[in-house]
ZADO-1210 file (C-alpha; in nm, 4 decimals, padded with zeros to 6 digits):
<atoms>
<atom x="02.8331" y="-00.7857" z="-01.1038" code="UNK" pos="1"/>
<atom x="02.9708" y="-00.5375" z="-00.8513" code="UNK" pos="2"/>
<atom x="02.7727" y="-00.5251" z="-00.5282" code="UNK" pos="3"/>
<atom x="02.6615" y="-00.1681" z="-00.4461" code="UNK" pos="4"/>
<atom x="02.7089" y="-00.0405" z="-00.0922" code="UNK" pos="5"/>
<atom x="02.3338" y="-00.0474" z="-00.0214" code="UNK" pos="6"/>
<atom x="02.2965" y="-00.4191" z="-00.0996" code="UNK" pos="7"/>
<atom x="02.3248" y="-00.6448" z="00.2093" code="UNK" pos="8"/>
<atom x="02.5914" y="-00.9147" z="00.1825" code="UNK" pos="9"/>
<atom x="02.3322" y="-01.1776" z="00.2680" code="UNK" pos="10"/>
<atom x="02.1345" y="-01.1386" z="-00.0570" code="UNK" pos="11"/>
<atom x="02.1953" y="-01.3035" z="-00.3921" code="UNK" pos="12"/>
<atom x="02.2088" y="-01.0169" z="-00.6418" code="UNK" pos="13"/>
<atom x="02.1906" y="-01.2581" z="-00.9359" code="UNK" pos="14"/>
<atom x="01.8304" y="-01.3548" z="-00.8521" code="UNK" pos="15"/>
<atom x="01.5364" y="-01.1170" z="-00.9145" code="UNK" pos="16"/>
<atom x="01.3497" y="-00.9830" z="-00.6109" code="UNK" pos="17"/>
<atom x="00.9810" y="-00.8888" z="-00.6120" code="UNK" pos="18"/>
<atom x="01.0569" y="-00.5837" z="-00.3962" code="UNK" pos="19"/>
<atom x="01.3286" y="-00.4627" z="-00.6351" code="UNK" pos="20"/>
<atom x="01.1145" y="-00.5317" z="-00.9438" code="UNK" pos="21"/>
<atom x="00.8383" y="-00.3245" z="-00.7822" code="UNK" pos="22"/>
<atom x="01.0937" y="-00.0506" z="-00.7114" code="UNK" pos="23"/>
<atom x="01.1854" y="-00.0521" z="-01.0810" code="UNK" pos="24"/>
<atom x="00.8210" y="-00.0202" z="-01.1879" code="UNK" pos="25"/>
<atom x="00.7913" y="00.2856" z="-00.9639" code="UNK" pos="26"/>
<atom x="01.0998" y="00.4456" z="-01.1150" code="UNK" pos="27"/>
<atom x="01.3266" y="00.3723" z="-00.8176" code="UNK" pos="28"/>
<atom x="01.7019" y="00.3177" z="-00.8264" code="UNK" pos="29"/>
<atom x="01.7411" y="00.0272" z="-00.5834" code="UNK" pos="30"/>
<atom x="01.7289" y="-00.2570" z="-00.8342" code="UNK" pos="31"/>
<atom x="01.9726" y="-00.4585" z="-01.0426" code="UNK" pos="32"/>
<atom x="01.9821" y="-00.5514" z="-01.4095" code="UNK" pos="33"/>
<atom x="01.8445" y="-00.8954" z="-01.3212" code="UNK" pos="34"/>
<atom x="01.5381" y="-00.7220" z="-01.1705" code="UNK" pos="35"/>
<atom x="01.4995" y="-00.4898" z="-01.4680" code="UNK" pos="36"/>
<atom x="01.5217" y="-00.7842" z="-01.7080" code="UNK" pos="37"/>
<atom x="01.2485" y="-00.9686" z="-01.5146" code="UNK" pos="38"/>
<atom x="01.0341" y="-00.6538" z="-01.5221" code="UNK" pos="39"/>
<atom x="01.0810" y="-00.6118" z="-01.8971" code="UNK" pos="40"/>
<atom x="00.9798" y="-00.9736" z="-01.9555" code="UNK" pos="41"/>
<atom x="00.6671" y="-00.9237" z="-01.7465" code="UNK" pos="42"/>
<atom x="00.5844" y="-00.6045" z="-01.9356" code="UNK" pos="43"/>
<atom x="00.6000" y="-00.7957" z="-02.2624" code="UNK" pos="44"/>
<atom x="00.2817" y="-00.9684" z="-02.1456" code="UNK" pos="45"/>
<atom x="00.1347" y="-00.6782" z="-01.9498" code="UNK" pos="46"/>
<atom x="00.2806" y="-00.3468" z="-02.0704" code="UNK" pos="47"/>
<atom x="00.0762" y="-00.1459" z="-01.8223" code="UNK" pos="48"/>
<atom x="00.2470" y="-00.2921" z="-01.5133" code="UNK" pos="49"/>
<atom x="00.4150" y="00.0374" z="-01.4145" code="UNK" pos="50"/>
<atom x="00.0770" y="00.2140" z="-01.4336" code="UNK" pos="51"/>
<atom x="-00.0790" y="-00.0597" z="-01.2191" code="UNK" pos="52"/>
<atom x="00.1944" y="-00.0211" z="-00.9571" code="UNK" pos="53"/>
<atom x="00.1609" y="00.3569" z="-00.9598" code="UNK" pos="54"/>
<atom x="-00.2162" y="00.3248" z="-00.9120" code="UNK" pos="55"/>
<atom x="-00.1546" y="00.0859" z="-00.6237" code="UNK" pos="56"/>
<atom x="00.0828" y="00.3312" z="-00.4580" code="UNK" pos="57"/>
<atom x="-00.1629" y="00.6165" z="-00.5093" code="UNK" pos="58"/>
<atom x="-00.4407" y="00.4104" z="-00.3482" code="UNK" pos="59"/>
<atom x="-00.2161" y="00.3432" z="-00.0491" code="UNK" pos="60"/>
<atom x="-00.1527" y="00.7136" z="00.0011" code="UNK" pos="61"/>
<atom x="-00.5237" y="00.7994" z="-00.0227" code="UNK" pos="62"/>
<atom x="-00.6124" y="00.5225" z="00.2223" code="UNK" pos="63"/>
<atom x="-00.3474" y="00.6372" z="00.4719" code="UNK" pos="64"/>
<atom x="-00.4804" y="00.9924" z="00.4503" code="UNK" pos="65"/>
<atom x="-00.8301" y="00.8564" z="00.5112" code="UNK" pos="66"/>
<atom x="-00.7143" y="00.6580" z="00.8150" code="UNK" pos="67"/>
<atom x="-00.5321" y="00.9605" z="00.9565" code="UNK" pos="68"/>
<atom x="-00.8441" y="01.1694" z="00.8992" code="UNK" pos="69"/>
<atom x="-01.0364" y="00.9150" z="01.1056" code="UNK" pos="70"/>
<atom x="-00.7999" y="00.9793" z="01.3953" code="UNK" pos="71"/>
<atom x="-00.5795" y="00.6711" z="01.3556" code="UNK" pos="72"/>
<atom x="-00.2172" y="00.7372" z="01.4515" code="UNK" pos="73"/>
<atom x="-00.0755" y="00.3806" z="01.4501" code="UNK" pos="74"/>
<atom x="00.0058" y="00.2036" z="01.1225" code="UNK" pos="75"/>
<atom x="00.1256" y="-00.1535" z="01.0618" code="UNK" pos="76"/>
<atom x="00.2412" y="-00.1970" z="00.7012" code="UNK" pos="77"/>
<atom x="00.3077" y="-00.5623" z="00.6157" code="UNK" pos="78"/>
<atom x="00.4834" y="-00.6308" z="00.2870" code="UNK" pos="79"/>
<atom x="00.6028" y="-00.2719" z="00.2823" code="UNK" pos="80"/>
<atom x="00.8794" y="-00.3167" z="00.0249" code="UNK" pos="81"/>
<atom x="01.1587" y="-00.0699" z="-00.0469" code="UNK" pos="82"/>
<atom x="01.0821" y="00.2804" z="00.0848" code="UNK" pos="83"/>
<atom x="00.9986" y="00.5325" z="-00.1857" code="UNK" pos="84"/>
<atom x="00.8747" y="00.8905" z="-00.1857" code="UNK" pos="85"/>
<atom x="00.5347" y="00.9128" z="-00.0183" code="UNK" pos="86"/>
<atom x="00.5836" y="00.6229" z="00.2240" code="UNK" pos="87"/>
<atom x="00.3283" y="00.5542" z="00.4964" code="UNK" pos="88"/>
<atom x="00.5063" y="00.7471" z="00.7719" code="UNK" pos="89"/>
<atom x="00.5425" y="01.0529" z="00.5482" code="UNK" pos="90"/>
<atom x="00.1774" y="01.0573" z="00.4460" code="UNK" pos="91"/>
<atom x="00.0454" y="00.9814" z="00.7948" code="UNK" pos="92"/>
<atom x="00.2517" y="01.2565" z="00.9537" code="UNK" pos="93"/>
<atom x="00.1080" y="01.5188" z="00.7238" code="UNK" pos="94"/>
<atom x="-00.2059" y="01.4799" z="00.9349" code="UNK" pos="95"/>
<atom x="-00.0528" y="01.3580" z="01.2627" code="UNK" pos="96"/>
<atom x="00.3121" y="01.4621" z="01.3160" code="UNK" pos="97"/>
<atom x="00.3532" y="01.1974" z="01.5865" code="UNK" pos="98"/>
<atom x="00.2064" y="00.9084" z="01.3894" code="UNK" pos="99"/>
<atom x="00.3820" y="00.5788" z="01.4596" code="UNK" pos="100"/>
<atom x="00.4551" y="00.3263" z="01.1862" code="UNK" pos="101"/>
<atom x="00.5972" y="-00.0254" z="01.1826" code="UNK" pos="102"/>
<atom x="00.7028" y="-00.1631" z="00.8457" code="UNK" pos="103"/>
<atom x="00.7265" y="-00.5394" z="00.7933" code="UNK" pos="104"/>
<atom x="00.8948" y="-00.7263" z="00.5101" code="UNK" pos="105"/>
<atom x="01.0864" y="-01.0507" z="00.4614" code="UNK" pos="106"/>
<atom x="01.3025" y="-00.9180" z="00.1776" code="UNK" pos="107"/>
<atom x="01.6512" y="-00.8320" z="00.3139" code="UNK" pos="108"/>
<atom x="01.6895" y="-00.5401" z="00.0712" code="UNK" pos="109"/>
<atom x="01.3563" y="-00.3889" z="00.1755" code="UNK" pos="110"/>
<atom x="01.4454" y="-00.4288" z="00.5437" code="UNK" pos="111"/>
<atom x="01.7940" y="-00.2834" z="00.5008" code="UNK" pos="112"/>
<atom x="01.6635" y="00.0200" z="00.3157" code="UNK" pos="113"/>
<atom x="01.3882" y="00.0772" z="00.5670" code="UNK" pos="114"/>
<atom x="01.6439" y="00.0706" z="00.8468" code="UNK" pos="115"/>
<atom x="01.8558" y="00.3285" z="00.6644" code="UNK" pos="116"/>
<atom x="01.5600" y="00.5568" z="00.5900" code="UNK" pos="117"/>
<atom x="01.4263" y="00.5327" z="00.9460" code="UNK" pos="118"/>
<atom x="01.7565" y="00.5702" z="01.1303" code="UNK" pos="119"/>
<atom x="01.7070" y="00.8101" z="01.4190" code="UNK" pos="120"/>
<atom x="01.3272" y="00.8081" z="01.3830" code="UNK" pos="121"/>
<atom x="01.1892" y="00.7101" z="01.7232" code="UNK" pos="122"/>
<atom x="00.8336" y="00.6770" z="01.5938" code="UNK" pos="123"/>
<atom x="00.8973" y="00.4331" z="01.3085" code="UNK" pos="124"/>
<atom x="01.0756" y="00.1006" z="01.2749" code="UNK" pos="125"/>
<atom x="01.1002" y="-00.2096" z="01.0584" code="UNK" pos="126"/>
<atom x="01.0545" y="-00.5795" z="01.1340" code="UNK" pos="127"/>
<atom x="01.2123" y="-00.8596" z="00.9312" code="UNK" pos="128"/>
<atom x="00.9241" y="-01.1071" z="00.9335" code="UNK" pos="129"/>
<atom x="00.6882" y="-01.3056" z="00.7136" code="UNK" pos="130"/>
<atom x="00.3177" y="-01.2249" z="00.6783" code="UNK" pos="131"/>
<atom x="00.2441" y="-01.5972" z="00.7012" code="UNK" pos="132"/>
<atom x="00.3614" y="-01.5928" z="01.0644" code="UNK" pos="133"/>
<atom x="00.1479" y="-01.3213" z="01.2272" code="UNK" pos="134"/>
<atom x="00.2601" y="-01.4096" z="01.5795" code="UNK" pos="135"/>
<atom x="00.6213" y="-01.3249" z="01.4909" code="UNK" pos="136"/>
<atom x="00.5041" y="-00.9821" z="01.3773" code="UNK" pos="137"/>
<atom x="00.2695" y="-00.9130" z="01.6667" code="UNK" pos="138"/>
<atom x="00.5203" y="-01.0207" z="01.9298" code="UNK" pos="139"/>
<atom x="00.8151" y="-00.8341" z="01.7789" code="UNK" pos="140"/>
<atom x="00.9821" y="-00.5687" z="01.9984" code="UNK" pos="141"/>
<atom x="00.9104" y="-00.3058" z="01.7343" code="UNK" pos="142"/>
<atom x="00.5346" y="-00.3681" z="01.7392" code="UNK" pos="143"/>
<atom x="00.5338" y="-00.3941" z="02.1178" code="UNK" pos="144"/>
<atom x="00.7053" y="-00.0551" z="02.1391" code="UNK" pos="145"/>
<atom x="00.5166" y="00.1415" z="01.8758" code="UNK" pos="146"/>
<atom x="00.1742" y="-00.0179" z="01.8270" code="UNK" pos="147"/>
<atom x="-00.0731" y="00.0103" z="02.1136" code="UNK" pos="148"/>
<atom x="-00.3112" y="-00.2728" z="02.0287" code="UNK" pos="149"/>
<atom x="-00.5728" y="-00.1327" z="02.2654" code="UNK" pos="150"/>
<atom x="-00.6205" y="00.1539" z="02.0209" code="UNK" pos="151"/>
<atom x="-00.7375" y="00.1344" z="01.6572" code="UNK" pos="152"/>
<atom x="-00.4596" y="00.0553" z="01.4124" code="UNK" pos="153"/>
<atom x="-00.4442" y="00.0822" z="01.0342" code="UNK" pos="154"/>
<atom x="-00.3268" y="-00.2561" z="00.9041" code="UNK" pos="155"/>
<atom x="-00.1900" y="-00.2277" z="00.5509" code="UNK" pos="156"/>
<atom x="-00.1796" y="-00.5351" z="00.3287" code="UNK" pos="157"/>
<atom x="-00.1109" y="-00.3558" z="00.0036" code="UNK" pos="158"/>
<atom x="-00.0097" y="-00.5695" z="-00.2966" code="UNK" pos="159"/>
<atom x="00.1096" y="-00.8578" z="-00.0788" code="UNK" pos="160"/>
<atom x="-00.1708" y="-01.1144" z="-00.0632" code="UNK" pos="161"/>
<atom x="-00.1459" y="-01.2041" z="-00.4316" code="UNK" pos="162"/>
<atom x="00.2002" y="-01.3444" z="-00.3513" code="UNK" pos="163"/>
<atom x="00.0599" y="-01.5807" z="-00.0866" code="UNK" pos="164"/>
<atom x="-00.0743" y="-01.9138" z="-00.2077" code="UNK" pos="165"/>
<atom x="-00.3932" y="-02.0640" z="-00.0656" code="UNK" pos="166"/>
<atom x="-00.1867" y="-02.3515" z="00.0754" code="UNK" pos="167"/>
<atom x="-00.0268" y="-02.0976" z="00.3118" code="UNK" pos="168"/>
<atom x="-00.3714" y="-01.9950" z="00.4438" code="UNK" pos="169"/>
<atom x="-00.3652" y="-01.6190" z="00.3797" code="UNK" pos="170"/>
<atom x="-00.7263" y="-01.5928" z="00.5019" code="UNK" pos="171"/>
<atom x="-00.6280" y="-01.7407" z="00.8368" code="UNK" pos="172"/>
<atom x="-00.3342" y="-01.5010" z="00.8713" code="UNK" pos="173"/>
<atom x="-00.5538" y="-01.1985" z="00.7948" code="UNK" pos="174"/>
<atom x="-00.8093" y="-01.3191" z="01.0501" code="UNK" pos="175"/>
<atom x="-00.5390" y="-01.3662" z="01.3143" code="UNK" pos="176"/>
<atom x="-00.4160" y="-01.0123" z="01.2601" code="UNK" pos="177"/>
<atom x="-00.7727" y="-00.8810" z="01.2710" code="UNK" pos="178"/>
<atom x="-00.8455" y="-01.0535" z="01.6002" code="UNK" pos="179"/>
<atom x="-00.5267" y="-00.9156" z="01.7561" code="UNK" pos="180"/>
<atom x="-00.6151" y="-00.5518" z="01.6863" code="UNK" pos="181"/>
<atom x="-00.8631" y="-00.3244" z="01.8618" code="UNK" pos="182"/>
<atom x="-01.2197" y="-00.2657" z="01.7401" code="UNK" pos="183"/>
<atom x="-01.2263" y="00.0251" z="01.4997" code="UNK" pos="184"/>
<atom x="-00.9004" y="-00.0795" z="01.3363" code="UNK" pos="185"/>
<atom x="-00.8841" y="-00.0470" z="00.9590" code="UNK" pos="186"/>
<atom x="-00.7739" y="-00.3011" z="00.6984" code="UNK" pos="187"/>
<atom x="-00.6230" y="-00.1351" z="00.3902" code="UNK" pos="188"/>
<atom x="-00.5905" y="-00.3927" z="00.1133" code="UNK" pos="189"/>
<atom x="-00.5157" y="-00.4133" z="-00.2568" code="UNK" pos="190"/>
<atom x="-00.4910" y="-00.7280" z="-00.4667" code="UNK" pos="191"/>
<atom x="-00.4144" y="-00.8209" z="-00.8263" code="UNK" pos="192"/>
<atom x="-00.6889" y="-00.9682" z="-01.0444" code="UNK" pos="193"/>
<atom x="-00.7531" y="-01.0284" z="-01.4121" code="UNK" pos="194"/>
<atom x="-01.0743" y="-00.8282" z="-01.3789" code="UNK" pos="195"/>
<atom x="-01.0197" y="-00.4790" z="-01.5100" code="UNK" pos="196"/>
<atom x="-00.7015" y="-00.5563" z="-01.7023" code="UNK" pos="197"/>
<atom x="-00.7523" y="-00.4134" z="-02.0554" code="UNK" pos="198"/>
<atom x="-00.6106" y="-00.7258" z="-02.2183" code="UNK" pos="199"/>
<atom x="-00.7373" y="-01.0812" z="-02.2793" code="UNK" pos="200"/>
<atom x="-00.6616" y="-01.3019" z="-01.9738" code="UNK" pos="201"/>
<atom x="-00.4720" y="-01.5456" z="-02.1960" code="UNK" pos="202"/>
<atom x="-00.2144" y="-01.2780" z="-02.2774" code="UNK" pos="203"/>
<atom x="-00.1990" y="-01.1173" z="-01.9350" code="UNK" pos="204"/>
<atom x="-00.1633" y="-01.4636" z="-01.7824" code="UNK" pos="205"/>
<atom x="00.1920" y="-01.4866" z="-01.9127" code="UNK" pos="206"/>
<atom x="00.2921" y="-01.2706" z="-01.6150" code="UNK" pos="207"/>
<atom x="00.2014" y="-01.5568" z="-01.3806" code="UNK" pos="208"/>
<atom x="00.4607" y="-01.7861" z="-01.5375" code="UNK" pos="209"/>
<atom x="00.7218" y="-01.5106" z="-01.5203" code="UNK" pos="210"/>
<atom x="00.6702" y="-01.4555" z="-01.1469" code="UNK" pos="211"/>
<atom x="00.6756" y="-01.8302" z="-01.0921" code="UNK" pos="212"/>
<atom x="01.0174" y="-01.8350" z="-01.2594" code="UNK" pos="213"/>
<atom x="01.1485" y="-01.5822" z="-01.0049" code="UNK" pos="214"/>
<atom x="01.0123" y="-01.7962" z="-00.7206" code="UNK" pos="215"/>
<atom x="00.7268" y="-01.5596" z="-00.6336" code="UNK" pos="216"/>
<atom x="00.4005" y="-01.7239" z="-00.7424" code="UNK" pos="217"/>
<atom x="00.1395" y="-01.4660" z="-00.8438" code="UNK" pos="218"/>
<atom x="-00.2152" y="-01.5607" z="-00.7414" code="UNK" pos="219"/>
<atom x="-00.4824" y="-01.3744" z="-00.9394" code="UNK" pos="220"/>
<atom x="-00.7948" y="-01.4049" z="-00.7243" code="UNK" pos="221"/>
<atom x="-01.1488" y="-01.3061" z="-00.8212" code="UNK" pos="222"/>
<atom x="-01.3330" y="-01.0142" z="-00.6644" code="UNK" pos="223"/>
<atom x="-01.5352" y="-01.2541" z="-00.4466" code="UNK" pos="224"/>
<atom x="-01.2188" y="-01.4282" z="-00.3284" code="UNK" pos="225"/>
<atom x="-01.0585" y="-01.0947" z="-00.2429" code="UNK" pos="226"/>
<atom x="-01.3732" y="-00.9828" z="-00.0583" code="UNK" pos="227"/>
<atom x="-01.3325" y="-01.2812" z="00.1767" code="UNK" pos="228"/>
<atom x="-01.0280" y="-01.1113" z="00.3302" code="UNK" pos="229"/>
<atom x="-01.2659" y="-00.8499" z="00.4720" code="UNK" pos="230"/>
<atom x="-01.4665" y="-01.0963" z="00.6826" code="UNK" pos="231"/>
<atom x="-01.5189" y="-00.9345" z="01.0224" code="UNK" pos="232"/>
<atom x="-01.4863" y="-00.5858" z="00.8754" code="UNK" pos="233"/>
<atom x="-01.7492" y="-00.3336" z="00.7667" code="UNK" pos="234"/>
<atom x="-01.6518" y="-00.1962" z="00.4286" code="UNK" pos="235"/>
<atom x="-01.5817" y="00.1751" z="00.4027" code="UNK" pos="236"/>
<atom x="-01.7450" y="00.3459" z="00.1047" code="UNK" pos="237"/>
<atom x="-01.7103" y="00.2923" z="-00.1880" code="UNK" pos="238"/>
<atom x="-01.6393" y="-00.0721" z="-00.0954" code="UNK" pos="239"/>
<atom x="-01.4118" y="-00.3108" z="-00.2838" code="UNK" pos="240"/>
<atom x="-01.3510" y="-00.1411" z="-00.6191" code="UNK" pos="241"/>
<atom x="-01.0859" y="-00.1043" z="-00.8911" code="UNK" pos="242"/>
<atom x="-00.7911" y="00.0846" z="-00.7423" code="UNK" pos="243"/>
<atom x="-00.8458" y="00.4076" z="-00.9340" code="UNK" pos="244"/>
<atom x="-01.2081" y="00.4196" z="-00.8151" code="UNK" pos="245"/>
<atom x="-01.1307" y="00.4225" z="-00.4427" code="UNK" pos="246"/>
<atom x="-01.1900" y="00.7826" z="-00.3304" code="UNK" pos="247"/>
<atom x="-00.9983" y="00.9256" z="-00.6285" code="UNK" pos="248"/>
<atom x="-00.8253" y="01.2633" z="-00.6206" code="UNK" pos="249"/>
<atom x="-00.8864" y="01.3128" z="-00.9929" code="UNK" pos="250"/>
<atom x="-01.1682" y="01.2235" z="-01.2303" code="UNK" pos="251"/>
<atom x="-01.1547" y="00.8474" z="-01.3052" code="UNK" pos="252"/>
<atom x="-01.2007" y="00.9140" z="-01.6763" code="UNK" pos="253"/>
<atom x="-00.8607" y="01.0881" z="-01.6730" code="UNK" pos="254"/>
<atom x="-00.6842" y="00.7749" z="-01.5458" code="UNK" pos="255"/>
<atom x="-00.4898" y="00.5275" z="-01.7566" code="UNK" pos="256"/>
<atom x="-00.7012" y="00.2154" z="-01.8311" code="UNK" pos="257"/>
<atom x="-00.4483" y="-00.0033" z="-01.6476" code="UNK" pos="258"/>
<atom x="-00.5185" y="00.1881" z="-01.3260" code="UNK" pos="259"/>
<atom x="-00.8465" y="-00.0022" z="-01.2970" code="UNK" pos="260"/>
<atom x="-00.6752" y="-00.3425" z="-01.2799" code="UNK" pos="261"/>
<atom x="-00.7246" y="-00.5421" z="-00.9593" code="UNK" pos="262"/>
<atom x="-00.9195" y="-00.4333" z="-00.6519" code="UNK" pos="263"/>
<atom x="-00.8696" y="-00.2206" z="-00.3444" code="UNK" pos="264"/>
<atom x="-01.0724" y="-00.1433" z="-00.0359" code="UNK" pos="265"/>
<atom x="-01.0734" y="-00.0416" z="00.3285" code="UNK" pos="266"/>
<atom x="-01.2679" y="-00.2141" z="00.6046" code="UNK" pos="267"/>
<atom x="-01.3337" y="-00.1207" z="00.9671" code="UNK" pos="268"/>
<atom x="-01.3217" y="-00.3905" z="01.2346" code="UNK" pos="269"/>
<atom x="-01.6400" y="-00.4155" z="01.4382" code="UNK" pos="270"/>
</atoms>
């Protein structure tokens, strides 16, 4: 397989990447055949995966617009993935032209693309770091430069926590990030779940084995388990709901049934 110019030399292009599979679901071009094959296998169990990913992306954009409307101008997007149209800095700057954004990912492709997209942008940057090590993120030069932690920040954990196993203490990492940010900060979160998927769990569950095969365990938590991530936050209306039901731009009855898979919500730190 010929390595394209945008692929960092440090990555193995024969192994699927969650970030590149997600890019494929969204109709992006920064993926390889190995990623597309993994996506097709996953879609054999859960054919609505592209619709789920599109609903997740749409929720993110609505939540960023909400945060900007609340006067927040600093955004920390952890697990940001490969930049696509309608990224956080683009949406935030529609309301606040000077909005500052730090993207965080541990996938070399996602980091490399973010660096290329953000080149010359003094108000946005990317950190190569792992969510499971919040201190590395918080103490990074990029966060120190762009995120004033004495002011409210929008912390985005969108479609990342379901890739973090309980053994890695995702609840502790979320709490550490919460405690490091100013009162009034927002947590923007979405998470996969079997609830809402318009298929029997036994069939949809085949996706879990597929992601395990590509070394990215997929943890399908219940609504109550997802709600625990919001400890220390006051939920913003309408609370923790299926993604398509969070402050929708269009009538929910017009949405694809798969858009109601999983949960999404926004909380405000006390």
